[in-house]
N, C-alpha and C positions, 0 to 999 in steps of 0.2 A: 769497572766499580764492582765492588764485593759487599755485600750487605749482609749481617749476620742475623741469623732469624732468630734468633735469643735475645736480641735487642728490640721487638715489639711482641714481649709476651706480657700477660697481665693473667695478675690470679682472678679468674671468676667463679666465684661460686653457684655451685648446681641452682642454688635458691636464690638466685638474682634472675638466672634466665624467665623469661615469662611465657610460662606455658600457653596462656589464653590473653586474647587482648582484653582492655580496661572494659568496663561492661559498657559505656557511651562512648560510640567515637570521638575525637577530640578532648577526651579528658585526659590526655597522658599528659606527661610533665614536659619541659620543654629548658634545656641549660642553654642558654645562650653564650657564645664567646666572638666577644670582638676586640682584637687588635689587643688581645692578651690578658682582658676582664673578661670576667665570670657574673654571670648572673642567673636566679632561676625564678621560674614564673611556669602557667598554664601554658600549654600549646595555642590556646586562643589570642594570647598577647603578641604570635606570631605577626600579626597584624602590624604592630604599631612597632616591630624590630624591622620591617623591612625598609627602607627608603622609598619615596614614592615614584623616583624616576627608573627604578630596577626593573628587569624583567626576570618571574621565575619561569623557570622551565621545568617541566612536569613530563613523566615516561607515561604514554597512553595505553602501554600494553596488558593484557589482559591475561592472568593465570587460566591455563586452560585444566582440565579434571584430566591428566597426563599419568594415571597410576591405573593400570586395569589390571585386576585378580579374574585369572580361568582355572579350572580346575580338569585335570585328566580324567579319565573315567577310572584311574586307579585311585585318585582322590589327590594324586600329588596338586599343590597350591605352584602356581606357575604368576611369576608378575612380570607386567609389561610395564617398562616406564618410560614415554614417548620424550626423544631428545631434538629431534630434528626431523622436518621433512623432509624424502628423498624423489619420490613423483606423487601426484603426474607435476609435480611443481615444489622447488622449495621457498618458497613464498609462502609465509604461514596463512596470510588469507586466500591465496587460490586454493590451497589444500585443505582449509577448515570448511571453505563452501562445495568441496567435491561431494559427487552423486554417488558412486558405485564403489571405488575403490583406490585406496594409498596406499604406500609406503613411507616407514618410516626407520632412522635408527635410533635403536633402543637399547636399553640397559634390560637386561631379562633373570629378573631373579629367579634361582633354582633351573639354571640352563641346561645342567645334565641333564634333566629328568625329559626334556623338551626337544628331540631331534630335530633337524633340520629337513625344510621338504615337508613336516607334517602339520595338520592343522587342529587348533583349538575351537571352540565354539562354546557359546553361551544357551542356558535352557529360556534366561528371561528375555534375550533380544537376539532377534535373528542376524547374527554376521558371524565371520570367518576369520580367524587370525591364521595366518602361514607363516612359519618361521623359513622366511627366503635365506636369510644369510644367520653369520654367526651374531650382526648384531642387528638383523634387520627383521621388521615382519610389515606384512603386507595384509591390510584388512579389505572383506571386501562385505559389503552389505546393500539393501535398496531403500525406497523409498524416506531418505532424510539426507542431507547434509552430515559430514566427517563430523560439525563442531557435535548437531543434535545429539549424532552417535553419541558422543563422549560424554555430554549432559546424562544420557541414559546408562552405559559402561562404567564412566571411570571417576575418579575420585580427586579431590584436590589434595594436590603432595605436598603436605606441611613440609618444613625445613627438618634434616635429621636428630636435630638438637630437642627438640619440641618434645619428642618421646610420648607419644599417646596416639591414640586413633584420633582420624579425623573425625569432628562433630558437626553437627547442623549449621551452626552459626557461622564455620570455618568459611562456608561457600558465599557468605556475603562478607565476612569480618577478612576474607584474605585476599581481597581485591582493592582495590581504590576505588574511590566514587564517582570517579573521572576515566576508569580504564575503557577502552576500547575496541584494541586489536587485539583479537586470540592470536598465543602464540605463547606467551611465557611458560616456564614451570618453575617458576618463584616470583614471588611478587615485589615490586622495586618497592622493600617496605615503609619507606621513606614516606612514601606519598598517604599510607594508611592513617594518618592521622586529620589529615583534611576530611571536612564535613562540606556538604553543600553549603553551607552556611558561609564558614571560613572563606570559599571559593566566591561568593556572593560580595562578600565585605572587600577582598581583595580587587574586585570591581569597582565598588565604590569608591576607595580608596585610589584607586586610578594606577594602582599596581598591575602594571603590563604581565598575561598570562600566554605562555607559549606551549608548545606540545611537539614532543618527539617522541617514535618508538623504536627502544631496545626489548627484544626478545630474549628473558632473560634463561639463561639455560643452567642445567645441574652445577657447571663447572663452578657456578661462583662459590660451591660449597667444598670443592675439591681443595683438600689442605697443602700448605706448601709442605714437600718434604726434604729438600735440599736445604743443607743450611747456609748455600749462595744463593738467597732469594732470586736473584738477577737469571739462576738456572731453570727454575718452575716453567714449566711447560702451560705457557699460558689458555684456557680456553680462548674460543669465538662465537659471537651472537649475531646476528641479524639486526640489522637499523635500519630506521625509514625516517626521511625529513621531508617535508613540504615546502617549497621556495616561498611562500609567505614568510615562514619562519625565520630563515635565511636572510630574508632581507630584514626583519625585524632585530636579527643579532648584530646587521652590521649599524642599526641607531641606536640601541639601546646604552645607556651610558652604566650599565650595572649590570649583571648578569650570574642570578644565582639558579645554581643546579638542584633542584629537589629528588635527592638520592645520586646515590654513586654510579647508576645506572644515569641519569640524565646527564651527567658528568661524564662519564664515557663515553657518551655518544656525543657532547657537543666537542672534547679533545679532537674526538678520532674527526670530524667531521673539518675540524681545522686542521687536521694532519692529511686527510684526503684533499685540499685546498693546495697546501704544501707538494702531496705529490704532484699531482697537474701539472705546478711550477716547475716539478724537474720530469713533467712529458708522461709521468707514470696515470693512466687515465682507469688506473683499475681501483674501485671503492672498496681494498681489501685492505684495512690498518694491521699491519705487521707488531708484532710486541716490542721489535728493534725499531721501527720508524723514527719514534719521540725521540731515539737515541742516535741514530745514525744519520737521519737526515738534516739538514742544516736548515733552523727558525726562518720564518718571512712574519712581517708583519699580518697581523690578524685580520685588517680591513683587505687585505693584499690577499688573501688566503680565502675567504670569504668571496670576494670578487670574484676570482679563480673557478669556483665552485658554478657560481649564478651564470657564468660565463659559457660552463662548460654544459650545463643545463637548457641555454639557451641555444647552443651548437646541436642540442640530443633532443632539442622540443621537451625537455619533462617539466613536469610541472611537481613530481615527487620523486626524491633518490634515493637507491635503496643500495646499502653495501652489507662488507663484515668487517668487524673489527677484534682484534686480539688483544687491543692495548692495555699496557700495563703500565699503570702509574706509580711510582714508589721511590722517594725519599731520593733528591738529586733531579728529578723532573721540574720543572717550572710550566707553570699552566698561563695557558694561552687564552683562555675562552671565557673561563669563569674567577669572579670574585666573591663569590658566597656559595657555602652550600650546606642544604638542610639532609641531615641524617640520623640515623639508629644507632647503635651501640656496639660493635662488634664484636667476632670472634678473635681470639688473642692468635697473633702467629699467620694470620689470615691475609688475603689481597685486598681486601677491603681496609684494614686496620694503615695497610701500607700507604693505600693510597691518602686517609685520614692525614698521616702526618708525612705525607709529601706534601698535605695541602697547608697545614699547618706549623708544621715542624715539630720539636722537639716536646713544643704544650700541648700535643695530643696525649700524653702522660697525666699533665696536669687535670686535662678536661676528664680524665677517664677515673684517675683517684676523685677528683670531683664528685661526678657522676655514681661511684662508689659508695663516699664516705654519704652521701645523701638520700641513699634509699633506691636511686636509680634503676626503673628494671631495662634487662638487655635483651638485644637480638631482635627477633623480628616483629617480636607483640609487643616491643618492649617501647620505652620513652625517647621522647627526639632531643636532637640537639639542633643548634643553628649556630654555623662556625664561620667567622666573617674576619679572616689574618689580620 
């Protein structure tokens, strides 16, 4: 199957890209697309737009201060962007709690000025960063966890299209109110609209909520460069799910993913169940899996996962996914999606187009015509095909 990248382009004026969050969380606008019809609301109205028997699934990852700026004695500026942990573990939570050293795969800015095997330090905080490979940096420190060290030395990594320096408000506003698990280098931005009050109202109405974890990687911003989008090399991201979440998904009548990352996690869970059906026990969802493996009933897939967890005495399940959802894909787990407005020609636009078909253009034209704010700090939508 060949899909042309030009078919997923639209004109996004720079003026429509939200450079800051709204003054108060939750005051953004909400476009509701249901079965082809569009309505406009304030975000708080989402409570009345979700069926009582639905389950909302949130991504509870927490953005880490992944940008570290250091300087050589010569004055050369070196930027270290943390991508994924390598040692003492590849599990984010374990590495963030490490006490004296860890190694990360990184993007290194001005890398030609920093030779492998040499170290940099900071005058303000006692730690050493050593370039141990072309894209690897080892950190050594004392007296705190790595999470606490990052709080001292790191900066929140705002998306590249925001084109401004990090400000104090970003430390709070570029996190969801339910963020919990350290590890993301980009926020699951669909969740930025939810306030504590909205979360409470969901419970009062009887709308069920569940949490998954997908640590959003910098690959989410990687542009598609191939005219044939199926040839795009998809990034992989770490996912975690709890047993009780999987049990809840078995009994719900309608699942609505809050954000593309939650949707990718849920669809990856399904395909892990399919892999188990084919006696493939590694939880690594390759981008080809949804198009190469024969689909099965989603209830059977989830039961396969629970049986696997029983066999291995697991209450929590971890894996990796590079799932790529584009037009032609049939969704297995999700009947609804809460999401922001995404860059043209991006993997996220492809996901939306896969979910609601050619009506993605109708939704985006309506948002542009009605002065919605776009991208990470922009307005929201609820999409129910």
